[in-house]
C-alpha positions in Angstrom: 98.3 172.3 145.2 95.8 170.6 147.4 97.6 168.4 149.9 94.6 167.6 152.1 94.0 163.8 152.5 90.9 162.7 150.6 88.0 161.1 152.3 88.2 157.4 151.5 84.7 155.9 150.8 84.1 152.2 150.9 82.6 150.7 147.8 79.1 149.4 148.2 77.0 146.9 146.3 73.4 147.9 146.0 71.7 144.7 147.4 68.2 145.8 146.6 68.9 145.8 142.9 70.7 142.5 143.1 67.8 140.9 145.0 65.3 142.2 142.4 67.3 140.7 139.5 67.7 137.4 141.2 64.0 137.2 141.9 63.2 138.1 138.3 65.5 135.3 137.1 63.9 132.8 139.5 60.4 133.7 138.2 61.6 133.6 134.6 63.1 130.1 135.0 60.0 128.8 136.9 57.7 130.0 134.2 59.8 129.0 131.2 60.6 125.5 132.3 58.3 122.6 131.4 57.5 120.0 133.9 57.1 116.8 131.9 56.2 113.6 133.5 58.5 111.4 131.3 61.1 110.9 133.9 58.8 110.0 136.8 59.2 106.7 138.6 56.2 104.6 139.2 56.2 103.3 142.7 53.9 100.6 143.8 53.3 101.0 147.6 52.0 98.1 149.7 48.5 98.4 150.9 47.9 98.7 154.7 45.8 96.2 156.4 43.0 97.2 158.7 44.2 95.0 161.5 46.7 96.8 163.8 50.0 95.2 164.4 50.5 93.9 167.9 54.0 94.6 169.1 55.6 92.7 171.9 56.4 94.7 175.1 60.1 95.6 175.0 62.0 94.7 178.1 65.0 96.9 178.7 68.4 95.3 178.5 70.5 95.8 181.7 74.2 95.4 181.4 76.2 95.4 184.7 80.0 95.6 184.7 81.8 94.7 187.9 85.5 95.3 188.4 86.0 93.1 191.5 85.6 90.2 190.7 85.9 90.9 187.0 82.5 89.9 185.4 79.9 91.2 183.1 76.2 90.5 183.7 73.8 90.8 180.9 70.1 90.6 181.9 71.2 89.1 185.2 73.1 86.2 183.7 76.9 86.0 183.8 78.8 86.1 180.6 82.3 84.9 179.9 85.1 86.5 181.8 86.8 89.2 179.8 90.3 88.6 178.6 93.1 89.9 180.8 94.3 93.4 179.8 91.1 94.1 177.9 89.6 96.1 180.7 90.7 99.7 181.4 91.6 100.7 184.9 
């Protein structure tokens, strides 16, 4: 009677064969499918003009929040005073 423990081998999946089969399936489906233009959408794009669009210079918006006295300044102008309890301390 042989009582020696057997060597336990981990099962393996041969990835090379799997990749080959998947690649063959992809090639088969690419070649066997028909690309028919029946379902295409016709899109009418607007024509661009030759005159460049002049954009206004953007001025950055500066918001200043002061705790004492409680006020919020937006672009240098004072806004309404915040409600009591609305500010975190």
